[in-house]
MARTOR-379348 format. One record per atom (N, C-alpha, C): residue number from 1; atom name; x, y, z. Coordinates in pm, 1 decimal, always signed. Layout:
N
SITE     i   at          x          y          z
SITE   NUM   CA          X          Y          Z
...
END
This chain:
89
SITE     i   at          x          y          z
SITE     1    N     +193.7     -925.8    -2677.2
SITE     1   CA     +306.9     -830.1    -2737.7
SITE     1    C     +349.9     -785.4    -2595.2
SITE     2    N     +524.5     -672.4    -2549.5
SITE     2   CA     +591.3     -683.6    -2483.2
SITE     2    C     +495.5     -519.7    -2401.2
SITE     3    N     +503.7     -514.2    -2337.9
SITE     3   CA     +490.6     -422.1    -2225.6
SITE     3    C     +578.8     -259.1    -2266.3
SITE     4    N     +543.6     -189.4    -2210.9
SITE     4   CA     +638.0      -63.9    -2225.7
SITE     4    C     +749.8     -138.3    -2107.3
SITE     5    N     +676.7     -137.1    -1988.9
SITE     5   CA     +773.3     -183.6    -1871.2
SITE     5    C     +867.6     -301.5    -1894.4
SITE     6    N     +825.8     -372.1    -1995.9
SITE     6   CA     +843.7     -510.5    -2005.1
SITE     6    C    +1036.7     -521.0    -2099.9
SITE     7    N     +926.0     -390.4    -2212.3
SITE     7   CA    +1055.8     -390.7    -2301.0
SITE     7    C    +1135.4     -257.3    -2224.1
SITE     8    N    +1092.9     -150.8    -2108.3
SITE     8   CA    +1246.2      -86.8    -2055.7
SITE     8    C    +1339.8     -222.8    -1997.4
SITE     9    N    +1243.4     -311.9    -1900.6
SITE     9   CA    +1374.9     -386.8    -1840.2
SITE     9    C    +1452.1     -455.7    -1895.9
SITE    10    N    +1420.6     -528.4    -2053.2
SITE    10   CA    +1458.9     -570.9    -2076.7
SITE    10    C    +1591.4     -491.1    -2150.3
SITE    11    N    +1588.1     -435.6    -2172.8
SITE    11   CA    +1632.6     -302.6    -2267.7
SITE    11    C    +1730.4     -239.2    -2177.1
SITE    12    N    +1713.0     -251.1    -2055.7
SITE    12   CA    +1784.5     -179.2    -1893.2
SITE    12    C    +1914.1     -334.5    -1891.3
SITE    13    N    +1839.0     -471.2    -1900.0
SITE    13   CA    +1938.2     -525.8    -1917.9
SITE    13    C    +2045.6     -527.3    -1988.2
SITE    14    N    +1969.7     -533.2    -2074.7
SITE    14   CA    +2046.9     -541.3    -2236.8
SITE    14    C    +2244.3     -452.2    -2222.3
SITE    15    N    +2187.5     -318.7    -2160.9
SITE    15   CA    +2321.2     -196.3    -2181.7
SITE    15    C    +2375.0     -250.9    -2064.0
SITE    16    N    +2345.2     -297.7    -1933.8
SITE    16   CA    +2410.9     -364.2    -1839.8
SITE    16    C    +2471.6     -483.3    -1831.1
SITE    17    N    +2404.4     -583.5    -1916.6
SITE    17   CA    +2485.1     -653.6    -1945.0
SITE    17    C    +2640.8     -596.4    -2021.6
SITE    18    N    +2596.1     -554.3    -2130.4
SITE    18   CA    +2687.0     -484.5    -2252.0
SITE    18    C    +2788.6     -416.1    -2147.0
SITE    19    N    +2740.3     -337.8    -2130.8
SITE    19   CA    +2844.0     -238.2    -1935.7
SITE    19    C    +2940.0     -360.7    -1872.3
SITE    20    N    +2875.1     -453.0    -1843.7
SITE    20   CA    +2964.4     -535.7    -1767.7
SITE    20    C    +3058.2     -613.8    -1798.9
SITE    21    N    +3059.9     -718.4    -1955.3
SITE    21   CA    +3150.5     -758.0    -2022.2
SITE    21    C    +3245.1     -595.8    -2056.8
SITE    22    N    +3254.1     -542.5    -2117.7
SITE    22   CA    +3335.9     -392.1    -2149.2
SITE    22    C    +3391.3     -350.6    -2022.4
SITE    23    N    +3334.3     -388.9    -1907.5
SITE    23   CA    +3459.4     -375.6    -1807.1
SITE    23    C    +3494.4     -473.8    -1743.4
SITE    24    N    +3500.6     -544.5    -1813.2
SITE    24   CA    +3561.3     -730.3    -1755.2
SITE    24    C    +3714.3     -712.0    -1850.2
SITE    25    N    +3674.5     -675.2    -1977.7
SITE    25   CA    +3743.1     -647.5    -2112.4
SITE    25    C    +3840.9     -522.1    -2027.3
SITE    26    N    +3817.9     -427.7    -1977.6
SITE    26   CA    +3934.9     -289.6    -1932.3
SITE    26    C    +3960.2     -351.3    -1832.8
SITE    27    N    +3947.3     -418.5    -1712.0
SITE    27   CA    +4018.9     -411.1    -1635.2
SITE    27    C    +4088.7     -540.8    -1588.7
SITE    28    N    +4061.4     -657.8    -1700.4
SITE    28   CA    +4181.4     -742.9    -1754.0
SITE    28    C    +4293.0     -731.1    -1836.9
SITE    29    N    +4274.6     -555.3    -1891.7
SITE    29   CA    +4370.7     -559.4    -1959.0
SITE    29    C    +4460.4     -548.5    -1974.4
SITE    30    N    +4640.7     -643.4    -1917.6
SITE    30   CA    +4751.9     -584.8    -1863.1
SITE    30    C    +4824.5     -452.6    -1937.5
SITE    31    N    +4795.4     -397.8    -2090.7
SITE    31   CA    +4797.7     -354.3    -2134.7
SITE    31    C    +4812.5     -202.2    -2133.7
SITE    32    N    +4702.1     -135.3    -2103.0
SITE    32   CA    +4619.3      -67.0    -1992.9
SITE    32    C    +4710.2      +16.0    -1900.2
SITE    33    N    +4731.1     +168.5    -1873.6
SITE    33   CA    +4807.1     +232.7    -1719.7
SITE    33    C    +4716.2     +216.8    -1652.0
SITE    34    N    +4753.4     +194.3    -1518.4
SITE    34   CA    +4610.8     +266.5    -1424.4
SITE    34    C    +4525.3     +440.0    -1490.5
SITE    35    N    +4585.3     +463.6    -1536.0
SITE    35   CA    +4535.7     +550.9    -1549.2
SITE    35    C    +4430.6     +618.5    -1697.5
SITE    36    N    +4471.3     +490.0    -1792.6
SITE    36   CA    +4432.0     +428.3    -1932.8
SITE    36    C    +4267.7     +390.4    -1899.9
SITE    37    N    +4289.7     +302.0    -1725.7
SITE    37   CA    +4183.2     +198.4    -1679.5
SITE    37    C    +4083.4     +282.9    -1572.3
SITE    38    N    +4141.0     +413.6    -1533.5
SITE    38   CA    +4046.5     +453.2    -1472.3
SITE    38    C    +3975.0     +565.1    -1555.0
SITE    39    N    +3997.8     +565.4    -1674.5
SITE    39   CA    +3983.6     +715.1    -1763.0
SITE    39    C    +3815.3     +615.7    -1870.4
SITE    40    N    +3877.5     +498.1    -1880.1
SITE    40   CA    +3802.1     +395.8    -1974.9
SITE    40    C    +3689.5     +389.7    -1858.1
SITE    41    N    +3737.2     +341.0    -1721.3
SITE    41   CA    +3596.5     +278.4    -1620.9
SITE    41    C    +3533.2     +384.0    -1604.1
SITE    42    N    +3567.2     +531.7    -1608.6
SITE    42   CA    +3471.8     +659.4    -1584.6
SITE    42    C    +3396.3     +659.5    -1678.8
SITE    43    N    +3425.5     +642.7    -1829.7
SITE    43   CA    +3373.0     +650.2    -1940.7
SITE    43    C    +3196.3     +543.0    -1904.3
SITE    44    N    +3286.6     +438.4    -1854.0
SITE    44   CA    +3093.9     +343.9    -1889.4
SITE    44    C    +3058.4     +373.5    -1752.3
SITE    45    N    +3102.8     +451.9    -1625.5
SITE    45   CA    +2948.4     +435.1    -1540.5
SITE    45    C    +2906.3     +568.4    -1604.5
SITE    46    N    +2991.1     +663.4    -1677.3
SITE    46   CA    +2884.0     +790.0    -1706.4
SITE    46    C    +2795.8     +698.0    -1832.8
SITE    47    N    +2800.4     +661.6    -1945.6
SITE    47   CA    +2773.5     +587.2    -1999.7
SITE    47    C    +2644.2     +470.4    -1954.4
SITE    48    N    +2648.9     +467.7    -1885.9
SITE    48   CA    +2556.3     +364.4    -1788.6
SITE    48    C    +2495.3     +462.6    -1705.5
SITE    49    N    +2522.9     +555.7    -1625.3
SITE    49   CA    +2410.3     +661.1    -1604.8
SITE    49    C    +2326.4     +753.1    -1768.5
SITE    50    N    +2395.9     +760.6    -1855.4
SITE    50   CA    +2288.7     +808.5    -1897.6
SITE    50    C    +2226.2     +722.2    -2003.4
SITE    51    N    +2223.2     +556.9    -2069.5
SITE    51   CA    +2150.1     +501.8    -2082.4
SITE    51    C    +2043.5     +463.9    -2057.7
SITE    52    N    +2076.5     +460.0    -1915.1
SITE    52   CA    +1950.5     +403.6    -1835.1
SITE    52    C    +1863.3     +467.2    -1815.1
SITE    53    N    +1954.4     +630.3    -1828.9
SITE    53   CA    +1854.1     +732.9    -1778.2
SITE    53    C    +1757.7     +732.3    -1917.3
SITE    54    N    +1796.5     +761.7    -2030.6
SITE    54   CA    +1744.5     +802.5    -2111.4
SITE    54    C    +1651.2     +645.7    -2148.1
SITE    55    N    +1669.9     +548.0    -2143.6
SITE    55   CA    +1523.2     +413.4    -2134.6
SITE    55    C    +1446.1     +403.2    -2023.6
SITE    56    N    +1438.4     +487.4    -1909.2
SITE    56   CA    +1362.5     +504.8    -1824.0
SITE    56    C    +1291.4     +576.9    -1855.6
SITE    57    N    +1351.3     +743.3    -1927.7
SITE    57   CA    +1274.6     +865.3    -1971.6
SITE    57    C    +1157.6     +815.2    -2100.3
SITE    58    N    +1188.5     +730.5    -2161.0
SITE    58   CA    +1098.9     +718.3    -2272.6
SITE    58    C     +921.9     +682.3    -2261.5
SITE    59    N     +852.1     +837.4    -2284.6
SITE    59   CA     +758.6     +794.9    -2227.0
SITE    59    C     +657.3     +720.3    -2379.3
SITE    60    N     +754.1     +679.9    -2508.5
SITE    60   CA     +611.0     +675.6    -2637.9
SITE    60    C     +657.6     +511.9    -2657.3
SITE    61    N     +608.3     +488.4    -2764.7
SITE    61   CA     +563.5     +328.6    -2786.6
SITE    61    C     +776.8     +211.7    -2754.5
SITE    62    N     +715.1      +57.0    -2712.6
SITE    62   CA     +808.6      +21.1    -2706.1
SITE    62    C     +911.9      +58.7    -2827.7
SITE    63    N     +913.0      +83.9    -2997.3
SITE    63   CA     +981.0      +94.1    -3010.1
SITE    63    C    +1134.9     +251.1    -2925.6
SITE    64    N    +1097.9     +329.9    -2951.4
SITE    64   CA    +1131.1     +398.8    -2869.3
SITE    64    C    +1253.9     +319.1    -2751.6
SITE    65    N    +1157.1     +252.6    -2678.9
SITE    65   CA    +1244.6     +167.2    -2582.4
SITE    65    C    +1345.9     +101.8    -2639.2
SITE    66    N    +1351.5      +28.0    -2799.8
SITE    66   CA    +1398.4      -90.2    -2837.7
SITE    66    C    +1513.0      +35.3    -2861.8
SITE    67    N    +1475.0     +145.8    -2950.1
SITE    67   CA    +1627.2     +232.7    -2996.3
SITE    67    C    +1673.8     +242.5    -2891.9
SITE    68    N    +1669.6     +303.1    -2775.0
SITE    68   CA    +1723.1     +355.9    -2647.5
SITE    68    C    +1819.9     +223.2    -2610.8
SITE    69    N    +1743.7     +149.9    -2623.6
SITE    69   CA    +1830.6      +45.3    -2607.9
SITE    69    C    +1958.4      -16.0    -2671.7
SITE    70    N    +1960.6      -21.5    -2822.7
SITE    70   CA    +2057.1       +9.1    -2966.0
SITE    70    C    +2123.6      +68.9    -2932.5
SITE    71    N    +2077.9     +215.4    -2905.6
SITE    71   CA    +2177.4     +276.9    -2939.9
SITE    71    C    +2301.4     +298.7    -2794.7
SITE    72    N    +2244.7     +267.0    -2687.6
SITE    72   CA    +2305.0     +236.3    -2501.5
SITE    72    C    +2385.1      +91.1    -2557.1
SITE    73    N    +2350.2      -26.7    -2605.6
SITE    73   CA    +2463.9     -148.7    -2614.1
SITE    73    C    +2568.1      -26.3    -2795.1
SITE    74    N    +2510.4      +28.3    -2827.8
SITE    74   CA    +2610.5      +37.7    -2993.2
SITE    74    C    +2729.1     +121.1    -2905.8
SITE    75    N    +2678.6     +231.7    -2797.6
SITE    75   CA    +2784.6     +309.6    -2766.5
SITE    75    C    +2851.8     +236.3    -2665.5
SITE    76    N    +2811.0     +173.7    -2582.9
SITE    76   CA    +2944.0      +73.3    -2536.5
SITE    76    C    +3019.2      -21.2    -2576.7
SITE    77    N    +2988.4      -39.0    -2670.1
SITE    77   CA    +3060.7     -192.3    -2733.2
SITE    77    C    +3167.4     -109.0    -2804.6
SITE    78    N    +3095.9     +102.3    -2838.5
SITE    78   CA    +3219.6     +123.3    -2969.9
SITE    78    C    +3359.5     +173.0    -2833.7
SITE    79    N    +3288.8     +100.9    -2718.4
SITE    79   CA    +3457.2     +208.9    -2635.9
SITE    79    C    +3569.9     +105.9    -2687.9
SITE    80    N    +3713.1     +115.7    -2690.4
SITE    80   CA    +3828.1       +9.5    -2732.0
SITE    80    C    +3821.7      -10.2    -2603.4
SITE    81    N    +3889.2     -135.4    -2547.3
SITE    81   CA    +3904.7     -147.9    -2425.8
SITE    81    C    +4085.0     -151.9    -2387.2
SITE    82    N    +4099.0     -117.2    -2536.3
SITE    82   CA    +4246.7     -141.1    -2590.4
SITE    82    C    +4322.7      -23.9    -2518.1
SITE    83    N    +4451.8       +4.5    -2537.3
SITE    83   CA    +4482.6      +86.9    -2501.4
SITE    83    C    +4538.9     +215.1    -2593.7
SITE    84    N    +4525.3     +347.1    -2544.7
SITE    84   CA    +4537.9     +430.9    -2735.0
SITE    84    C    +4659.2     +470.1    -2742.8
SITE    85    N    +4626.1     +464.8    -2881.1
SITE    85   CA    +4829.0     +433.3    -2944.9
SITE    85    C    +4889.2     +611.8    -2906.7
SITE    86    N    +4979.5     +584.9    -2883.8
SITE    86   CA    +5073.7     +689.7    -2875.7
SITE    86    C    +5166.3     +727.2    -2988.4
SITE    87    N    +5113.1     +871.2    -3029.8
SITE    87   CA    +5178.1     +959.9    -3155.9
SITE    87    C    +5343.5    +1029.1    -3070.4
SITE    88    N    +5405.6     +897.9    -3169.0
SITE    88   CA    +5563.9     +962.5    -3143.7
SITE    88    C    +5595.2    +1069.8    -3262.0
SITE    89    N    +5626.1    +1205.2    -3141.1
SITE    89   CA    +5660.4    +1294.2    -3187.3
SITE    89    C    +5561.5    +1392.0    -3313.2
END
């Protein structure tokens, strides 16, 4: 059985890995303006702080840590690294 500290470490790594992948996609996207990149990277930084804090604060069973990991990676993966569409008129 995985202990809670091991589960927390694994959950944090999963979130950090998802963040790193998304940050690379944002930075590599030449269709984004500097402002769009800055906003998206700022969002990633905030998500990292929030999600890692959520995982660290889990005092429950491994299921709560696993759920925090799933929520964190899902929210990170939902950030679109593409430019936001501009509505004309």
